[in-house]
PQR file with spaces between the fields and no chain letter, atoms N, CA, C, O and H, PARSE charges and radii, in Angstrom:
ATOM       1  N    MET     1     100.012  -62.479  -63.977 -0.4000 1.5000
ATOM       2  CA   MET     1     100.740  -62.471  -62.725 -0.0000 2.0000
ATOM       3  C    MET     1     102.132  -61.868  -62.893  0.5500 1.7000
ATOM       4  O    MET     1     102.641  -61.198  -61.995 -0.5500 1.4000
ATOM       5  N    ASP     2     102.743  -62.115  -64.060 -0.4000 1.5000
ATOM       6  CA   ASP     2     104.108  -61.638  -64.245 -0.0000 2.0000
ATOM       7  C    ASP     2     104.167  -60.257  -64.893  0.5500 1.7000
ATOM       8  O    ASP     2     105.256  -59.745  -65.154 -0.5500 1.4000
ATOM       9  H    ASP     2     102.329  -62.659  -64.789  0.4000 1.0000
ATOM      10  N    GLY     3     102.998  -59.644  -65.157 -0.4000 1.5000
ATOM      11  CA   GLY     3     102.954  -58.273  -65.644 -0.0000 2.0000
ATOM      12  C    GLY     3     103.134  -58.089  -67.131  0.5500 1.7000
ATOM      13  O    GLY     3     103.305  -56.960  -67.592 -0.5500 1.4000
ATOM      14  H    GLY     3     102.114  -60.060  -64.944  0.4000 1.0000
ATOM      15  N    ASP     4     103.101  -59.187  -67.914 -0.4000 1.5000
ATOM      16  CA   ASP     4     103.302  -59.043  -69.358 -0.0000 2.0000
ATOM      17  C    ASP     4     101.993  -58.903  -70.134  0.5500 1.7000
ATOM      18  O    ASP     4     102.006  -58.869  -71.364 -0.5500 1.4000
ATOM      19  H    ASP     4     102.962  -60.104  -67.540  0.4000 1.0000
ATOM      20  N    ASN     5     100.857  -58.823  -69.421 -0.4000 1.5000
ATOM      21  CA   ASN     5      99.519  -58.693  -70.025 -0.0000 2.0000
ATOM      22  C    ASN     5      99.167  -59.840  -70.956  0.5500 1.7000
ATOM      23  O    ASN     5      98.327  -59.684  -71.842 -0.5500 1.4000
ATOM      24  H    ASN     5     100.847  -58.851  -68.421  0.4000 1.0000
ATOM      25  N    CYS     6      99.800  -60.988  -70.765 -0.4000 1.5000
ATOM      26  CA   CYS     6      99.487  -62.200  -71.521 -0.0000 2.0000
ATOM      27  C    CYS     6      99.247  -63.323  -70.527  0.5500 1.7000
ATOM      28  O    CYS     6      99.928  -63.422  -69.506 -0.5500 1.4000
ATOM      29  H    CYS     6     100.482  -61.114  -70.046  0.4000 1.0000
ATOM      30  N    LEU     7      98.281  -64.159  -70.834 -0.4000 1.5000
ATOM      31  CA   LEU     7      97.938  -65.267  -69.958 -0.0000 2.0000
ATOM      32  C    LEU     7      98.698  -66.503  -70.413  0.5500 1.7000
ATOM      33  O    LEU     7      98.399  -67.073  -71.463 -0.5500 1.4000
ATOM      34  H    LEU     7      97.728  -64.078  -71.663  0.4000 1.0000
ATOM      35  N    SER     8      99.675  -66.912  -69.625 -0.4000 1.5000
ATOM      36  CA   SER     8     100.446  -68.109  -69.956 -0.0000 2.0000
ATOM      37  C    SER     8      99.643  -69.348  -69.588  0.5500 1.7000
ATOM      38  O    SER     8      98.622  -69.261  -68.906 -0.5500 1.4000
ATOM      39  H    SER     8      99.917  -66.450  -68.772  0.4000 1.0000
ATOM      40  N    HIS     9     100.112  -70.494  -70.045 -0.4000 1.5000
ATOM      41  CA   HIS     9      99.439  -71.754  -69.732 -0.0000 2.0000
ATOM      42  C    HIS     9      99.406  -71.967  -68.218  0.5500 1.7000
ATOM      43  O    HIS     9      98.380  -72.370  -67.670 -0.5500 1.4000
ATOM      44  H    HIS     9     100.942  -70.564  -70.599  0.4000 1.0000
ATOM      45  N    LYS    10     100.511  -71.701  -67.549 -0.4000 1.5000
ATOM      46  CA   LYS    10     100.597  -71.883  -66.102 -0.0000 2.0000
ATOM      47  C    LYS    10      99.622  -70.958  -65.378  0.5500 1.7000
ATOM      48  O    LYS    10      98.967  -71.370  -64.421 -0.5500 1.4000
ATOM      49  H    LYS    10     101.345  -71.374  -67.994  0.4000 1.0000
ATOM      50  N    GLU    11      99.524  -69.706  -65.834 -0.4000 1.5000
ATOM      51  CA   GLU    11      98.596  -68.758  -65.218 -0.0000 2.0000
ATOM      52  C    GLU    11      97.146  -69.186  -65.446  0.5500 1.7000
ATOM      53  O    GLU    11      96.317  -69.073  -64.543 -0.5500 1.4000
ATOM      54  H    GLU    11     100.056  -69.371  -66.611  0.4000 1.0000
ATOM      55  N    PHE    12      96.837  -69.678  -66.651 -0.4000 1.5000
ATOM      56  CA   PHE    12      95.491  -70.135  -66.975 -0.0000 2.0000
ATOM      57  C    PHE    12      95.076  -71.291  -66.073  0.5500 1.7000
ATOM      58  O    PHE    12      93.976  -71.294  -65.520 -0.5500 1.4000
ATOM      59  H    PHE    12      97.511  -69.769  -67.385  0.4000 1.0000
ATOM      60  N    ILE    13      95.962  -72.269  -65.928 -0.4000 1.5000
ATOM      61  CA   ILE    13      95.658  -73.424  -65.081 -0.0000 2.0000
ATOM      62  C    ILE    13      95.435  -72.961  -63.636  0.5500 1.7000
ATOM      63  O    ILE    13      94.533  -73.454  -62.959 -0.5500 1.4000
ATOM      64  H    ILE    13      96.855  -72.267  -66.377  0.4000 1.0000
ATOM      65  N    GLY    14      96.249  -72.023  -63.169 -0.4000 1.5000
ATOM      66  CA   GLY    14      96.078  -71.503  -61.814 -0.0000 2.0000
ATOM      67  C    GLY    14      94.733  -70.833  -61.617  0.5500 1.7000
ATOM      68  O    GLY    14      94.093  -71.019  -60.582 -0.5500 1.4000
ATOM      69  H    GLY    14      96.982  -71.623  -63.719  0.4000 1.0000
ATOM      70  N    VAL    15      94.296  -70.056  -62.597 -0.4000 1.5000
ATOM      71  CA   VAL    15      93.002  -69.378  -62.514 -0.0000 2.0000
ATOM      72  C    VAL    15      91.873  -70.395  -62.488  0.5500 1.7000
ATOM      73  O    VAL    15      90.933  -70.261  -61.704 -0.5500 1.4000
ATOM      74  H    VAL    15      94.816  -69.906  -63.438  0.4000 1.0000
ATOM      75  N    MET    16      91.959  -71.418  -63.345 -0.4000 1.5000
ATOM      76  CA   MET    16      90.894  -72.418  -63.396 -0.0000 2.0000
ATOM      77  C    MET    16      90.847  -73.252  -62.115  0.5500 1.7000
ATOM      78  O    MET    16      89.761  -73.590  -61.645 -0.5500 1.4000
ATOM      79  H    MET    16      92.723  -71.527  -63.981  0.4000 1.0000
ATOM      80  N    LYS    17      91.991  -73.584  -61.552 -0.4000 1.5000
ATOM      81  CA   LYS    17      91.999  -74.330  -60.284 -0.0000 2.0000
ATOM      82  C    LYS    17      91.389  -73.476  -59.173  0.5500 1.7000
ATOM      83  O    LYS    17      90.625  -73.976  -58.347 -0.5500 1.4000
ATOM      84  H    LYS    17      92.873  -73.309  -61.934  0.4000 1.0000
ATOM      85  N    ASP    18      91.728  -72.197  -59.156 -0.4000 1.5000
ATOM      86  CA   ASP    18      91.178  -71.288  -58.159 -0.0000 2.0000
ATOM      87  C    ASP    18      89.662  -71.201  -58.292  0.5500 1.7000
ATOM      88  O    ASP    18      88.950  -71.163  -57.289 -0.5500 1.4000
ATOM      89  H    ASP    18      92.349  -71.791  -59.826  0.4000 1.0000
ATOM      90  N    ARG    19      89.177  -71.171  -59.509 -0.4000 1.5000
ATOM      91  CA   ARG    19      87.729  -71.092  -59.777 -0.0000 2.0000
ATOM      92  C    ARG    19      87.026  -72.312  -59.198  0.5500 1.7000
ATOM      93  O    ARG    19      85.977  -72.179  -58.568 -0.5500 1.4000
ATOM      94  H    ARG    19      89.756  -71.202  -60.324  0.4000 1.0000
ATOM      95  N    VAL    20      87.585  -73.486  -59.402 -0.4000 1.5000
ATOM      96  CA   VAL    20      86.984  -74.713  -58.885 -0.0000 2.0000
ATOM      97  C    VAL    20      87.024  -74.721  -57.364  0.5500 1.7000
ATOM      98  O    VAL    20      86.053  -75.118  -56.720 -0.5500 1.4000
ATOM      99  H    VAL    20      88.437  -73.594  -59.914  0.4000 1.0000
ATOM     100  N    LEU    21      88.131  -74.290  -56.789 -0.4000 1.5000
ATOM     101  CA   LEU    21      88.250  -74.276  -55.330 -0.0000 2.0000
ATOM     102  C    LEU    21      87.272  -73.311  -54.676  0.5500 1.7000
ATOM     103  O    LEU    21      86.866  -73.521  -53.533 -0.5500 1.4000
ATOM     104  H    LEU    21      88.920  -73.968  -57.312  0.4000 1.0000
ATOM     105  N    ARG    22      86.888  -72.249  -55.394 -0.4000 1.5000
ATOM     106  CA   ARG    22      85.923  -71.286  -54.841 -0.0000 2.0000
ATOM     107  C    ARG    22      84.498  -71.763  -55.013  0.5500 1.7000
ATOM     108  O    ARG    22      83.568  -71.078  -54.588 -0.5500 1.4000
ATOM     109  H    ARG    22      87.219  -72.078  -56.322  0.4000 1.0000
ATOM     110  N    GLY    23      84.300  -72.914  -55.621 -0.4000 1.5000
ATOM     111  CA   GLY    23      82.966  -73.493  -55.741 -0.0000 2.0000
ATOM     112  C    GLY    23      82.165  -72.985  -56.912  0.5500 1.7000
ATOM     113  O    GLY    23      80.937  -73.050  -56.879 -0.5500 1.4000
ATOM     114  H    GLY    23      85.056  -73.471  -55.966  0.4000 1.0000
ATOM     115  N    LEU    24      82.806  -72.484  -57.943 -0.4000 1.5000
ATOM     116  CA   LEU    24      82.076  -71.964  -59.102 -0.0000 2.0000
ATOM     117  C    LEU    24      81.973  -73.013  -60.198  0.5500 1.7000
ATOM     118  O    LEU    24      82.228  -72.731  -61.369 -0.5500 1.4000
ATOM     119  H    LEU    24      83.804  -72.431  -57.970  0.4000 1.0000
ATOM     120  N    ARG    25      81.607  -74.184  -59.819 -0.4000 1.5000
ATOM     121  CA   ARG    25      81.444  -75.261  -60.791 -0.0000 2.0000
ATOM     122  C    ARG    25      80.133  -75.075  -61.536  0.5500 1.7000
ATOM     123  O    ARG    25      79.160  -74.559  -60.986 -0.5500 1.4000
ATOM     124  H    ARG    25      81.399  -74.413  -58.868  0.4000 1.0000
ATOM     125  N    VAL    26      80.119  -75.489  -62.764 -0.4000 1.5000
ATOM     126  CA   VAL    26      78.915  -75.413  -63.590 -0.0000 2.0000
ATOM     127  C    VAL    26      78.063  -76.632  -63.292  0.5500 1.7000
ATOM     128  O    VAL    26      78.557  -77.759  -63.290 -0.5500 1.4000
ATOM     129  H    VAL    26      80.909  -75.908  -63.211  0.4000 1.0000
ATOM     130  N    GLN    27      76.782  -76.402  -63.040 -0.4000 1.5000
ATOM     131  CA   GLN    27      75.882  -77.520  -62.824 -0.0000 2.0000
ATOM     132  C    GLN    27      75.551  -78.156  -64.166  0.5500 1.7000
ATOM     133  O    GLN    27      75.170  -77.473  -65.117 -0.5500 1.4000
ATOM     134  H    GLN    27      76.381  -75.486  -63.042  0.4000 1.0000
ATOM     135  N    HIS    28      75.702  -79.463  -64.227 -0.4000 1.5000
ATOM     136  CA   HIS    28      75.442  -80.170  -65.468 -0.0000 2.0000
ATOM     137  C    HIS    28      73.956  -80.472  -65.597  0.5500 1.7000
ATOM     138  O    HIS    28      73.319  -80.940  -64.653 -0.5500 1.4000
ATOM     139  H    HIS    28      76.012  -80.018  -63.455  0.4000 1.0000
ATOM     140  N    GLN    29      73.421  -80.202  -66.764 -0.4000 1.5000
ATOM     141  CA   GLN    29      72.028  -80.508  -67.050 -0.0000 2.0000
ATOM     142  C    GLN    29      71.989  -81.879  -67.726  0.5500 1.7000
ATOM     143  O    GLN    29      72.819  -82.177  -68.584 -0.5500 1.4000
ATOM     144  H    GLN    29      73.939  -79.823  -67.531  0.4000 1.0000
ATOM     145  N    ALA    30      71.041  -82.695  -67.342 -0.4000 1.5000
ATOM     146  CA   ALA    30      70.944  -84.036  -67.897 -0.0000 2.0000
ATOM     147  C    ALA    30      69.813  -84.105  -68.908  0.5500 1.7000
ATOM     148  O    ALA    30      68.773  -83.468  -68.742 -0.5500 1.4000
ATOM     149  H    ALA    30      70.367  -82.453  -66.645  0.4000 1.0000
ATOM     150  N    GLY    31      70.028  -84.877  -69.946 -0.4000 1.5000
ATOM     151  CA   GLY    31      68.983  -85.156  -70.916 -0.0000 2.0000
ATOM     152  C    GLY    31      68.802  -84.073  -71.957  0.5500 1.7000
ATOM     153  O    GLY    31      69.494  -83.056  -71.962 -0.5500 1.4000
ATOM     154  H    GLY    31      70.873  -85.394  -70.081  0.4000 1.0000
ATOM     155  N    PHE    32      67.848  -84.325  -72.839 -0.4000 1.5000
ATOM     156  CA   PHE    32      67.578  -83.447  -73.966 -0.0000 2.0000
ATOM     157  C    PHE    32      67.065  -82.084  -73.523  0.5500 1.7000
ATOM     158  O    PHE    32      67.478  -81.061  -74.069 -0.5500 1.4000
ATOM     159  H    PHE    32      67.286  -85.152  -72.835  0.4000 1.0000
ATOM     160  N    SER    33      66.161  -82.058  -72.533 -0.4000 1.5000
ATOM     161  CA   SER    33      65.627  -80.777  -72.068 -0.0000 2.0000
ATOM     162  C    SER    33      66.725  -79.953  -71.401  0.5500 1.7000
ATOM     163  O    SER    33      66.749  -78.730  -71.540 -0.5500 1.4000
ATOM     164  H    SER    33      65.826  -82.890  -72.090  0.4000 1.0000
ATOM     165  N    GLY    34      67.627  -80.603  -70.683 -0.4000 1.5000
ATOM     166  CA   GLY    34      68.741  -79.902  -70.077 -0.0000 2.0000
ATOM     167  C    GLY    34      69.663  -79.294  -71.114  0.5500 1.7000
ATOM     168  O    GLY    34      70.193  -78.199  -70.927 -0.5500 1.4000
ATOM     169  H    GLY    34      67.608  -81.596  -70.569  0.4000 1.0000
ATOM     170  N    TYR    35      69.850  -80.019  -72.216 -0.4000 1.5000
ATOM     171  CA   TYR    35      70.673  -79.511  -73.307 -0.0000 2.0000
ATOM     172  C    TYR    35      70.076  -78.220  -73.865  0.5500 1.7000
ATOM     173  O    TYR    35      70.792  -77.236  -74.050 -0.5500 1.4000
ATOM     174  H    TYR    35      69.420  -80.908  -72.368  0.4000 1.0000
ATOM     175  N    TRP    36      68.774  -78.221  -74.133 -0.4000 1.5000
ATOM     176  CA   TRP    36      68.144  -77.029  -74.700 -0.0000 2.0000
ATOM     177  C    TRP    36      68.102  -75.866  -73.717  0.5500 1.7000
ATOM     178  O    TRP    36      68.194  -74.709  -74.126 -0.5500 1.4000
ATOM     179  H    TRP    36      68.193  -79.021  -73.983  0.4000 1.0000
ATOM     180  N    LYS    37      67.963  -76.158  -72.431 -0.4000 1.5000
ATOM     181  CA   LYS    37      68.033  -75.094  -71.430 -0.0000 2.0000
ATOM     182  C    LYS    37      69.410  -74.434  -71.457  0.5500 1.7000
ATOM     183  O    LYS    37      69.533  -73.214  -71.354 -0.5500 1.4000
ATOM     184  H    LYS    37      67.888  -77.098  -72.099  0.4000 1.0000
ATOM     185  N    CYS    38      70.433  -75.259  -71.597 -0.4000 1.5000
ATOM     186  CA   CYS    38      71.799  -74.746  -71.659 -0.0000 2.0000
ATOM     187  C    CYS    38      72.003  -73.912  -72.922  0.5500 1.7000
ATOM     188  O    CYS    38      72.601  -72.838  -72.861 -0.5500 1.4000
ATOM     189  H    CYS    38      70.333  -76.251  -71.680  0.4000 1.0000
ATOM     190  N    VAL    39      71.515  -74.391  -74.060 -0.4000 1.5000
ATOM     191  CA   VAL    39      71.642  -73.652  -75.319 -0.0000 2.0000
ATOM     192  C    VAL    39      70.944  -72.303  -75.207  0.5500 1.7000
ATOM     193  O    VAL    39      71.495  -71.281  -75.616 -0.5500 1.4000
ATOM     194  H    VAL    39      71.029  -75.263  -74.110  0.4000 1.0000
ATOM     195  N    LYS    40      69.745  -72.297  -74.657 -0.4000 1.5000
ATOM     196  CA   LYS    40      68.989  -71.052  -74.502 -0.0000 2.0000
ATOM     197  C    LYS    40      69.735  -70.071  -73.593  0.5500 1.7000
ATOM     198  O    LYS    40      69.875  -68.894  -73.927 -0.5500 1.4000
ATOM     199  H    LYS    40      69.298  -73.128  -74.325  0.4000 1.0000
ATOM     200  N    ARG    41      70.209  -70.557  -72.449 -0.4000 1.5000
ATOM     201  CA   ARG    41      70.912  -69.708  -71.492 -0.0000 2.0000
ATOM     202  C    ARG    41      72.172  -69.109  -72.114  0.5500 1.7000
ATOM     203  O    ARG    41      72.416  -67.910  -71.979 -0.5500 1.4000
ATOM     204  H    ARG    41      70.095  -71.513  -72.178  0.4000 1.0000
ATOM     205  N    GLU    42      72.963  -69.921  -72.784 -0.4000 1.5000
ATOM     206  CA   GLU    42      74.213  -69.436  -73.362 -0.0000 2.0000
ATOM     207  C    GLU    42      73.960  -68.507  -74.545  0.5500 1.7000
ATOM     208  O    GLU    42      74.730  -67.571  -74.762 -0.5500 1.4000
ATOM     209  H    GLU    42      72.765  -70.895  -72.894  0.4000 1.0000
ATOM     210  N    THR    43      72.904  -68.743  -75.309 -0.4000 1.5000
ATOM     211  CA   THR    43      72.547  -67.858  -76.419 -0.0000 2.0000
ATOM     212  C    THR    43      72.145  -66.488  -75.887  0.5500 1.7000
ATOM     213  O    THR    43      72.569  -65.463  -76.420 -0.5500 1.4000
ATOM     214  H    THR    43      72.278  -69.503  -75.133  0.4000 1.0000
ATOM     215  N    LEU    44      71.329  -66.469  -74.841 -0.4000 1.5000
ATOM     216  CA   LEU    44      70.917  -65.197  -74.248 -0.0000 2.0000
ATOM     217  C    LEU    44      72.103  -64.460  -73.640  0.5500 1.7000
ATOM     218  O    LEU    44      72.209  -63.240  -73.770 -0.5500 1.4000
ATOM     219  H    LEU    44      70.984  -67.302  -74.408  0.4000 1.0000
ATOM     220  N    ASN    45      72.993  -65.192  -72.978 -0.4000 1.5000
ATOM     221  CA   ASN    45      74.189  -64.561  -72.420 -0.0000 2.0000
ATOM     222  C    ASN    45      75.060  -63.967  -73.521  0.5500 1.7000
ATOM     223  O    ASN    45      75.592  -62.869  -73.361 -0.5500 1.4000
ATOM     224  H    ASN    45      72.906  -66.183  -72.873  0.4000 1.0000
ATOM     225  N    GLY    46      75.211  -64.677  -74.631 -0.4000 1.5000
ATOM     226  CA   GLY    46      75.998  -64.169  -75.748 -0.0000 2.0000
ATOM     227  C    GLY    46      75.377  -62.934  -76.365  0.5500 1.7000
ATOM     228  O    GLY    46      76.082  -61.992  -76.725 -0.5500 1.4000
ATOM     229  H    GLY    46      74.778  -65.569  -74.760  0.4000 1.0000
ATOM     230  N    ALA    47      74.051  -62.933  -76.488 -0.4000 1.5000
ATOM     231  CA   ALA    47      73.365  -61.771  -77.053 -0.0000 2.0000
ATOM     232  C    ALA    47      73.502  -60.558  -76.132  0.5500 1.7000
ATOM     233  O    ALA    47      73.727  -59.444  -76.604 -0.5500 1.4000
ATOM     234  H    ALA    47      73.478  -63.698  -76.195  0.4000 1.0000
ATOM     235  N    LYS    48      73.369  -60.768  -74.834 -0.4000 1.5000
ATOM     236  CA   LYS    48      73.531  -59.667  -73.872 -0.0000 2.0000
ATOM     237  C    LYS    48      74.945  -59.109  -73.933  0.5500 1.7000
ATOM     238  O    LYS    48      75.144  -57.896  -73.867 -0.5500 1.4000
ATOM     239  H    LYS    48      73.187  -61.674  -74.450  0.4000 1.0000
ATOM     240  N    GLU    49      75.923  -59.994  -74.059 -0.4000 1.5000
ATOM     241  CA   GLU    49      77.313  -59.552  -74.134 -0.0000 2.0000
ATOM     242  C    GLU    49      77.567  -58.768  -75.423  0.5500 1.7000
ATOM     243  O    GLU    49      78.252  -57.745  -75.406 -0.5500 1.4000
ATOM     244  H    GLU    49      75.762  -60.979  -74.113  0.4000 1.0000
ATOM     245  N    ALA    50      77.019  -59.244  -76.528 -0.4000 1.5000
ATOM     246  CA   ALA    50      77.240  -58.584  -77.805 -0.0000 2.0000
ATOM     247  C    ALA    50      76.556  -57.223  -77.869  0.5500 1.7000
ATOM     248  O    ALA    50      77.074  -56.296  -78.492 -0.5500 1.4000
ATOM     249  H    ALA    50      76.463  -60.075  -76.542  0.4000 1.0000
ATOM     250  N    LEU    51      75.401  -57.099  -77.232 -0.4000 1.5000
ATOM     251  CA   LEU    51      74.639  -55.855  -77.292 -0.0000 2.0000
ATOM     252  C    LEU    51      74.692  -55.089  -75.970  0.5500 1.7000
ATOM     253  O    LEU    51      73.826  -54.258  -75.696 -0.5500 1.4000
ATOM     254  H    LEU    51      74.980  -57.852  -76.727  0.4000 1.0000
ATOM     255  N    GLY    52      75.679  -55.361  -75.175 -0.4000 1.5000
ATOM     256  CA   GLY    52      75.781  -54.807  -73.823 -0.0000 2.0000
ATOM     257  C    GLY    52      75.675  -53.310  -73.728  0.5500 1.7000
ATOM     258  O    GLY    52      75.013  -52.805  -72.822 -0.5500 1.4000
ATOM     259  H    GLY    52      76.383  -56.036  -75.397  0.4000 1.0000
ATOM     260  N    ASP    53      76.302  -52.576  -74.631 -0.4000 1.5000
ATOM     261  CA   ASP    53      76.263  -51.118  -74.516 -0.0000 2.0000
ATOM     262  C    ASP    53      75.158  -50.491  -75.346  0.5500 1.7000
ATOM     263  O    ASP    53      75.073  -49.266  -75.438 -0.5500 1.4000
ATOM     264  H    ASP    53      76.840  -52.987  -75.367  0.4000 1.0000
ATOM     265  N    GLY    54      74.308  -51.311  -75.954 -0.4000 1.5000
ATOM     266  CA   GLY    54      73.189  -50.783  -76.722 -0.0000 2.0000
ATOM     267  C    GLY    54      73.516  -50.400  -78.158  0.5500 1.7000
ATOM     268  O    GLY    54      72.627  -50.020  -78.920 -0.5500 1.4000
ATOM     269  H    GLY    54      74.376  -52.306  -75.880  0.4000 1.0000
ATOM     270  N    ARG    55      74.773  -50.496  -78.526 -0.4000 1.5000
ATOM     271  CA   ARG    55      75.159  -50.177  -79.900 -0.0000 2.0000
ATOM     272  C    ARG    55      75.231  -51.452  -80.714  0.5500 1.7000
ATOM     273  O    ARG    55      75.456  -52.536  -80.175 -0.5500 1.4000
ATOM     274  H    ARG    55      75.496  -50.804  -77.908  0.4000 1.0000
ATOM     275  N    CYS    56      75.043  -51.320  -81.973 -0.4000 1.5000
ATOM     276  CA   CYS    56      75.124  -52.456  -82.876 -0.0000 2.0000
ATOM     277  C    CYS    56      76.583  -52.898  -83.001  0.5500 1.7000
ATOM     278  O    CYS    56      77.445  -52.071  -83.298 -0.5500 1.4000
ATOM     279  H    CYS    56      74.860  -50.440  -82.411  0.4000 1.0000
ATOM     280  N    PRO    57      76.880  -54.191  -82.780 -0.5600 1.5000
ATOM     281  CA   PRO    57      78.271  -54.638  -82.824  0.2800 2.0000
ATOM     282  C    PRO    57      78.834  -54.778  -84.224  0.5500 1.7000
ATOM     283  O    PRO    57      80.024  -55.051  -84.378 -0.5500 1.4000
ATOM     284  N    ILE    58      78.020  -54.601  -85.244 -0.4000 1.5000
ATOM     285  CA   ILE    58      78.487  -54.787  -86.629 -0.0000 2.0000
ATOM     286  C    ILE    58      78.978  -53.478  -87.204  0.5500 1.7000
ATOM     287  O    ILE    58      79.409  -53.433  -88.356 -0.5500 1.4000
ATOM     288  H    ILE    58      77.053  -54.380  -85.120  0.4000 1.0000
């Protein structure tokens, strides 16, 4: 917000509050099966992000 290309604590809190107010809350999964669904989803998201441009990230 202040143009220094760094996210201050105050700016971070503002962004997170805005996110909640816009209704982008994470749905909580209950139980063991919910835990594994979350692990699978986040693992796939991480893999897509790492390999997003098709090049090897290493």
